[in-house]
MDTraj code that builds the backbone (N, CA, C; nanometers):
import mdtraj as md
import numpy as np

residues = "UNK UNK UNK UNK UNK UNK UNK UNK UNK UNK UNK UNK UNK UNK UNK UNK UNK UNK UNK UNK UNK UNK UNK UNK UNK UNK UNK UNK UNK UNK UNK UNK UNK UNK UNK UNK UNK UNK UNK UNK UNK UNK UNK UNK UNK UNK UNK UNK UNK UNK UNK UNK UNK UNK UNK UNK UNK UNK UNK UNK UNK UNK UNK UNK UNK UNK UNK UNK UNK UNK UNK UNK UNK UNK UNK UNK UNK UNK UNK UNK UNK UNK UNK UNK UNK UNK UNK UNK UNK UNK UNK UNK UNK UNK UNK UNK UNK UNK UNK UNK UNK UNK UNK UNK UNK UNK UNK UNK UNK UNK UNK UNK UNK".split()
xyz = np.array([
    [8.1617, 12.4235, 9.4500],
    [8.2279, 12.2946, 9.4506],
    [8.1462, 12.1950, 9.3682],
    [8.2157, 12.1110, 9.2959],
    [8.1532, 12.0080, 9.2149],
    [8.1033, 11.8936, 9.3043],
    [8.0065, 11.8187, 9.2556],
    [7.9534, 11.7048, 9.3297],
    [8.0630, 11.6027, 9.3574],
    [8.1542, 11.5835, 9.2590],
    [8.2700, 11.4969, 9.2771],
    [8.3963, 11.5791, 9.2604],
    [8.4974, 11.5470, 9.3369],
    [8.6268, 11.6128, 9.3231],
    [8.6917, 11.5763, 9.1894],
    [8.6799, 11.4494, 9.1510],
    [8.7346, 11.4027, 9.0239],
    [8.6416, 11.3017, 8.9578],
    [8.6364, 11.3072, 8.8268],
    [8.5743, 11.2039, 8.7440],
    [8.6854, 11.1406, 8.6610],
    [8.6862, 11.0089, 8.6528],
    [8.7736, 10.9373, 8.5604],
    [8.6841, 10.8815, 8.4513],
    [8.7049, 10.9269, 8.3292],
    [8.6275, 10.8796, 8.2152],
    [8.7138, 10.7839, 8.1339],
    [8.6736, 10.6591, 8.1271],
    [8.7436, 10.5579, 8.0484],
    [8.6712, 10.5390, 7.9168],
    [8.7434, 10.5525, 7.8059],
    [8.6859, 10.5204, 7.6765],
    [8.6669, 10.3696, 7.6729],
    [8.5423, 10.3264, 7.6600],
    [8.5103, 10.1843, 7.6504],
    [8.4422, 10.1527, 7.5182],
    [8.4757, 10.2300, 7.4169],
    [8.4152, 10.2098, 7.2864],
    [8.4544, 10.0742, 7.2286],
    [8.3581, 10.0104, 7.1632],
    [8.3827, 9.8830, 7.0960],
    [8.3416, 9.8963, 6.9500],
    [8.4408, 9.8882, 6.8609],
    [8.4134, 9.8943, 6.7174],
    [8.4102, 9.7529, 6.6591],
    [8.3521, 9.7429, 6.5418],
    [8.3493, 9.6157, 6.4694],
    [8.4920, 9.5753, 6.4322],
    [8.5196, 9.4467, 6.4290],
    [8.6531, 9.3992, 6.3903],
    [8.6912, 9.4474, 6.2503],
    [8.8217, 9.4694, 6.2320],
    [8.8715, 9.5088, 6.1011],
    [8.8755, 9.6581, 6.0765],
    [8.8257, 9.7377, 6.1704],
    [8.8272, 9.8826, 6.1550],
    [8.9550, 9.9430, 6.2080],
    [8.9443, 10.0643, 6.2533],
    [9.0632, 10.1352, 6.3011],
    [9.1022, 10.1003, 6.4441],
    [9.0326, 10.0072, 6.5035],
    [9.0646, 9.9674, 6.6399],
    [8.9867, 10.0493, 6.7416],
    [8.9949, 10.0074, 6.8640],
    [8.9231, 10.0786, 6.9696],
    [8.9868, 10.0510, 7.1050],
    [8.9549, 10.1351, 7.2004],
    [9.0122, 10.1217, 7.3346],
    [8.9704, 9.9922, 7.4024],
    [8.8483, 9.9477, 7.3777],
    [8.8022, 9.8268, 7.4445],
    [8.8829, 9.7045, 7.4019],
    [8.9331, 9.7032, 7.2785],
    [9.0194, 9.5936, 7.2342],
    [9.1552, 9.5968, 7.3036],
    [9.1866, 9.7067, 7.3694],
    [9.3153, 9.7227, 7.4375],
    [9.3009, 9.7143, 7.5894],
    [9.1916, 9.6525, 7.6353],
    [9.1748, 9.6277, 7.7786],
    [9.1071, 9.7367, 7.8580],
    [9.0331, 9.8245, 7.7924],
    [8.9723, 9.9382, 7.8617],
    [8.8682, 9.8978, 7.9662],
    [8.7862, 9.7983, 7.9355],
    [8.6844, 9.7575, 8.0327],
    [8.7498, 9.7018, 8.1584],
    [8.8515, 9.6192, 8.1411],
    [8.9227, 9.5635, 8.2559],
    [8.9931, 9.6734, 8.3355],
    [9.0495, 9.7715, 8.2661],
    [9.1171, 9.8825, 8.3336],
    [9.0176, 9.9650, 8.4153],
    [8.8995, 9.9895, 8.3580],
    [8.7965, 10.0649, 8.4307],
    [8.7517, 9.9873, 8.5546],
    [8.7305, 9.8572, 8.5411],
    [8.6902, 9.7759, 8.6558],
    [8.7979, 9.7758, 8.7643],
    [8.9244, 9.7710, 8.7220],
    [9.0341, 9.7779, 8.8189],
    [9.0322, 9.9127, 8.8915],
    [9.0139, 10.0212, 8.8160],
    [9.0099, 10.1546, 8.8768],
    [8.8940, 10.1661, 8.9754],
    [8.7770, 10.1151, 8.9381],
    [8.6613, 10.1196, 9.0281],
    [8.6908, 10.0450, 9.1580],
    [8.7503, 9.9264, 9.1466],
    [8.7827, 9.8479, 9.2662],
    [8.8865, 9.9186, 9.3524],
    [8.9849, 9.9801, 9.2894],
    [9.0903, 10.0508, 9.3639],
    [9.0343, 10.1737, 9.4349],
    [8.9496, 10.2488, 9.3643],
    [8.8860, 10.3671, 9.4251],
    [8.7988, 10.3248, 9.5434],
    [8.7281, 10.2141, 9.5283],
    [8.6452, 10.1626, 9.6387],
    [8.7322, 10.1198, 9.7562],
    [8.8415, 10.0495, 9.7292],
    [8.9319, 10.0053, 9.8359],
    [8.9907, 10.1234, 9.9117],
    [9.0127, 10.2337, 9.8412],
    [9.0660, 10.3552, 9.9046],
    [8.9562, 10.4395, 9.9706],
    [8.8321, 10.3927, 9.9612],
    [8.7147, 10.4614, 10.0169],
    [8.6936, 10.6003, 9.9553],
    [8.7231, 10.6107, 9.8289],
    [8.7048, 10.7373, 9.7564],
    [8.5794, 10.7365, 9.6696],
    [8.5016, 10.6286, 9.6732],
    [8.3848, 10.6131, 9.5866],
    [8.2584, 10.6687, 9.6517],
    [8.2623, 10.7954, 9.6808],
    [8.1450, 10.8591, 9.7423],
    [8.1335, 11.0026, 9.6928],
    [8.0139, 11.0611, 9.7073],
    [7.9983, 11.2012, 9.6678],
    [8.1042, 11.2880, 9.7341],
    [8.1540, 11.3814, 9.6562],
    [8.2579, 11.4697, 9.7059],
    [8.3972, 11.4175, 9.6779],
    [8.4089, 11.2940, 9.6313],
    [8.5407, 11.2355, 9.6064],
    [8.5578, 11.1976, 9.4595],
    [8.5523, 11.0687, 9.4265],
    [8.5886, 11.0232, 9.2918],
    [8.4783, 10.9369, 9.2318],
    [8.4507, 10.9603, 9.1053],
    [8.3559, 10.8786, 9.0293],
    [8.4279, 10.8240, 8.9069],
    [8.4201, 10.6930, 8.8863],
    [8.4793, 10.6283, 8.7693],
    [8.3663, 10.6019, 8.6711],
    [8.3793, 10.6591, 8.5517],
    [8.2744, 10.6491, 8.4511],
    [8.3218, 10.5803, 8.3245],
    [8.2268, 10.5221, 8.2565],
    [8.2480, 10.4645, 8.1241],
    [8.2057, 10.5694, 8.0214],
    [8.2828, 10.5820, 7.9165],
    [8.2485, 10.6757, 7.8098],
    [8.2455, 10.6010, 7.6774],
    [8.1729, 10.6558, 7.5842],
    [8.1785, 10.6050, 7.4478],
    [8.3083, 10.6527, 7.3854],
    [8.3144, 10.6494, 7.2559],
    [8.4372, 10.6869, 7.1868],
    [8.4772, 10.8304, 7.2207],
    [8.6019, 10.8465, 7.2582],
    [8.6553, 10.9784, 7.2893],
    [8.7511, 11.0248, 7.1792],
    [8.7508, 10.9521, 7.0649],
    [8.8248, 10.9883, 6.9436],
    [8.9760, 10.9952, 6.9610],
    [9.0304, 10.9124, 7.0509],
    [9.1755, 10.9105, 7.0699],
    [9.2292, 10.7670, 7.0721],
    [9.1542, 10.6755, 7.0143],
    [9.1901, 10.5336, 7.0190],
    [9.3280, 10.5056, 6.9590],
    [9.3674, 10.5826, 6.8592],
    [9.4976, 10.5605, 6.7961],
    [9.6131, 10.5897, 6.8910],
    [9.5867, 10.6629, 6.9985],
    [9.6911, 10.6981, 7.0944],
    [9.7012, 10.5953, 7.2076],
    [9.6283, 10.4871, 7.1946],
    [9.6268, 10.3842, 7.2979],
    [9.4975, 10.3927, 7.3745],
    [9.4717, 10.3010, 7.4651],
    [9.3515, 10.3167, 7.5461],
    [9.3648, 10.4469, 7.6243],
    [9.2530, 10.5162, 7.6413],
    [9.2646, 10.6464, 7.7073],
    [9.1624, 10.6634, 7.8181],
    [9.1988, 10.7523, 7.9091],
    [9.1088, 10.7965, 8.0139],
    [9.1343, 10.9450, 8.0358],
    [9.0311, 11.0135, 8.0784],
    [9.0427, 11.1565, 8.1065],
    [9.0059, 11.1808, 8.2526],
    [9.0811, 11.2679, 8.3176],
    [9.0553, 11.3053, 8.4561],
    [8.9997, 11.4470, 8.4555],
    [8.8777, 11.4609, 8.5043],
    [8.8147, 11.5920, 8.5133],
    [8.7822, 11.6213, 8.6581],
    [8.7856, 11.7484, 8.6968],
    [8.7863, 11.8680, 8.6131],
    [8.9237, 11.9136, 8.5670],
    [9.0264, 11.8334, 8.5901],
    [9.1628, 11.8742, 8.5573],
    [9.1920, 11.8758, 8.4076],
    [9.1070, 11.8094, 8.3280],
    [9.1245, 11.8021, 8.1823],
    [9.2609, 11.7446, 8.1440],
    [9.3004, 11.6404, 8.2153],
    [9.4247, 11.5699, 8.1848],
    [9.3862, 11.4344, 8.1261],
    [9.4451, 11.4036, 8.0106],
    [9.4192, 11.2784, 7.9409],
    [9.5410, 11.1879, 7.9533],
    [9.5129, 11.0605, 7.9787],
    [9.6196, 10.9621, 7.9931],
    [9.5976, 10.8423, 7.9016],
    [9.7058, 10.7744, 7.8722],
    [9.7011, 10.6403, 7.8177],
    [9.7596, 10.5490, 7.9238],
    [9.7453, 10.4201, 7.9062],
    [9.7954, 10.3237, 8.0039],
    [9.8187, 10.1908, 7.9339],
    [9.9046, 10.1092, 7.9937],
    [9.9345, 9.9780, 7.9370],
    [9.8882, 9.8638, 8.0274],
    [9.8761, 9.8909, 8.1557],
    [9.8438, 9.7837, 8.2501],
    [9.7850, 9.8424, 8.3785],
    [9.7504, 9.7554, 8.4721],
    [9.6893, 9.8036, 8.5961],
    [9.7873, 9.8825, 8.6829],
    [9.9169, 9.8558, 8.6688],
    [10.0152, 9.9352, 8.7430],
    [10.0095, 10.0815, 8.6988],
    [9.9870, 10.1060, 8.5697],
    [9.9728, 10.2439, 8.5211],
    [9.8474, 10.3088, 8.5798],
    [9.7385, 10.2344, 8.5867],
    [9.6143, 10.2869, 8.6468],
    [9.6392, 10.3212, 8.7931],
    [9.7065, 10.2326, 8.8645],
    [9.7378, 10.2591, 9.0055],
    [9.8235, 10.3841, 9.0205],
    [9.9199, 10.4020, 8.9308],
    [10.0053, 10.5203, 8.9379],
    [9.9248, 10.6481, 8.9147],
    [9.8327, 10.6447, 8.8207],
    [9.7465, 10.7619, 8.7961],
    [9.6629, 10.7921, 8.9202],
    [9.6050, 10.6898, 8.9797],
    [9.5242, 10.7104, 9.1011],
    [9.6114, 10.7633, 9.2143],
    [9.7247, 10.6984, 9.2387],
    [9.8106, 10.7385, 9.3499],
    [9.8675, 10.8783, 9.3327],
    [9.9245, 10.9038, 9.2181],
    [9.9924, 11.0322, 9.1994],
    [9.8961, 11.1457, 9.1667],
    [9.8046, 11.1238, 9.0735],
    [9.7171, 11.2336, 9.0303],
    [9.6036, 11.2581, 9.1303],
    [9.5278, 11.1541, 9.1611],
    [9.4105, 11.1747, 9.2470],
    [9.4466, 11.1962, 9.3930],
    [9.5427, 11.1220, 9.4440],
    [9.5766, 11.1340, 9.5858],
    [9.6759, 11.2455, 9.6158],
    [9.7657, 11.2756, 9.5193],
    [9.8718, 11.3719, 9.5478],
    [9.8755, 11.4916, 9.4531],
    [9.7838, 11.4981, 9.3579],
    [9.7747, 11.6148, 9.2701],
    [9.8897, 11.6306, 9.1727],
    [9.9584, 11.5216, 9.1407],
    [10.0724, 11.5273, 9.0484],
    [10.0352, 11.4613, 8.9158],
    [10.0615, 11.5293, 8.8068],
    [10.0370, 11.4712, 8.6758],
    [10.1420, 11.3649, 8.6470],
    [10.0992, 11.2531, 8.5915],
    [10.1909, 11.1445, 8.5545],
    [10.2332, 11.1708, 8.4102],
    [10.3398, 11.2466, 8.3949],
    [10.3809, 11.2946, 8.2621],
    [10.4111, 11.1820, 8.1638],
    [10.4669, 11.0713, 8.2100],
    [10.5034, 10.9644, 8.1169],
    [10.3811, 10.8992, 8.0527],
    [10.2637, 10.9142, 8.1139],
    [10.1411, 10.8565, 8.0603],
    [10.0468, 10.9611, 8.0007],
    [10.0812, 11.0866, 8.0142],
    [9.9931, 11.1949, 7.9691],
    [9.9877, 11.2014, 7.8170],
    [9.8676, 11.2189, 7.7662],
    [9.8480, 11.2417, 7.6234],
    [9.8548, 11.3921, 7.5969],
    [9.8936, 11.4314, 7.4763],
    [9.9022, 11.5741, 7.4450],
    [9.7662, 11.6433, 7.4587],
    [9.7707, 11.7694, 7.4977],
    [9.6471, 11.8480, 7.5099],
    [9.5877, 11.8821, 7.3739],
    [9.6720, 11.8989, 7.2755],
    [9.6276, 11.9399, 7.1424],
    [9.6121, 11.8192, 7.0506],
    [9.5096, 11.8194, 6.9644],
    [9.4962, 11.7098, 6.8685],
    [9.6118, 11.7125, 6.7682],
    [9.6432, 11.5955, 6.7103],
    [9.7500, 11.5938, 6.6099],
    [9.7134, 11.6825, 6.4919],
    [9.8126, 11.7404, 6.4321],
    [9.7916, 11.8289, 6.3181],
    [9.7446, 11.7480, 6.1988],
    [9.6400, 11.7923, 6.1374],
    [9.5854, 11.7235, 6.0209],
    [9.6515, 11.7782, 5.8957],
    [9.7072, 11.6881, 5.8174],
    [9.7723, 11.7311, 5.6935],
    [9.6684, 11.7555, 5.5864],
    [9.6871, 11.8594, 5.5120],
    [9.5961, 11.8855, 5.3999],
    [9.6600, 11.8324, 5.2720],
    [9.5749, 11.7998, 5.1767],
    [9.6239, 11.7624, 5.0453],
    [9.6382, 11.6215, 5.0281],
])
top = md.Topology()
chain = top.add_chain()
for i, resn in enumerate(residues, 1):
    res = top.add_residue(resn, chain, resSeq=i)
    for name in ("N", "CA", "C"):
        top.add_atom(name, md.element.get_by_symbol(name[0]), res)
traj = md.Trajectory(xyz[None], top)
């Protein structure tokens, strides 16, 4: 058994202005703080349960702000705190993937030429 049942990794990368953008410009830090508070309110913030982590760039910023749930290896995007709550409620509490927010498992195909 793992030390934690689930890890939520939030991309909190911050790039310089004028570049390709980043998750932190799309509210990632606030989303992570909301998730941490929600996990604490649900009393899931202890060993054996859930850990909310900050990550550097996870190379998916173009797909929206992202978070990954491990060990399930499910990646999500989100638009607001209601989406974060839905991921926590459905995925972490009930084991259901939130398909409308799920990012593809495979990277986009890179065109040659």
